C-alpha angles and dihedrals in degrees: 000000000000121000116234135206135172129234115235125221088263092055094255128136138181121240109231116248094243090056093045090053093046093050094039093233133146141154110339095020115137120227126202119216122200133170121224107184107299093345130088118214117202119190138164106268112256095029116103136180122244087253091057091051092046091052090049094049096042108030091163093052135269118334117254116280118255130200124238087250090056092049093049091048091051092050091048092051091047093050092048092050092045095050099035115131110233 
């Protein structure tokens, strides 16, 4: 069941208790508001979804896919360079 709250004449609203508990917020907490199409997403500031983190890490899209063989070769090269005697 969705939690409801009203907007006051000053544009203020109360965050329902169930939501405050779930987000771990209280007096002084900062909320972040974002629109996504016709929806509004409200989250505790500083908490991001895995999609948010992925977009931040890979702004040009997902990195190219690599095979297991490619990954093993890369690890082997890294270990050789790291432990090379100079």
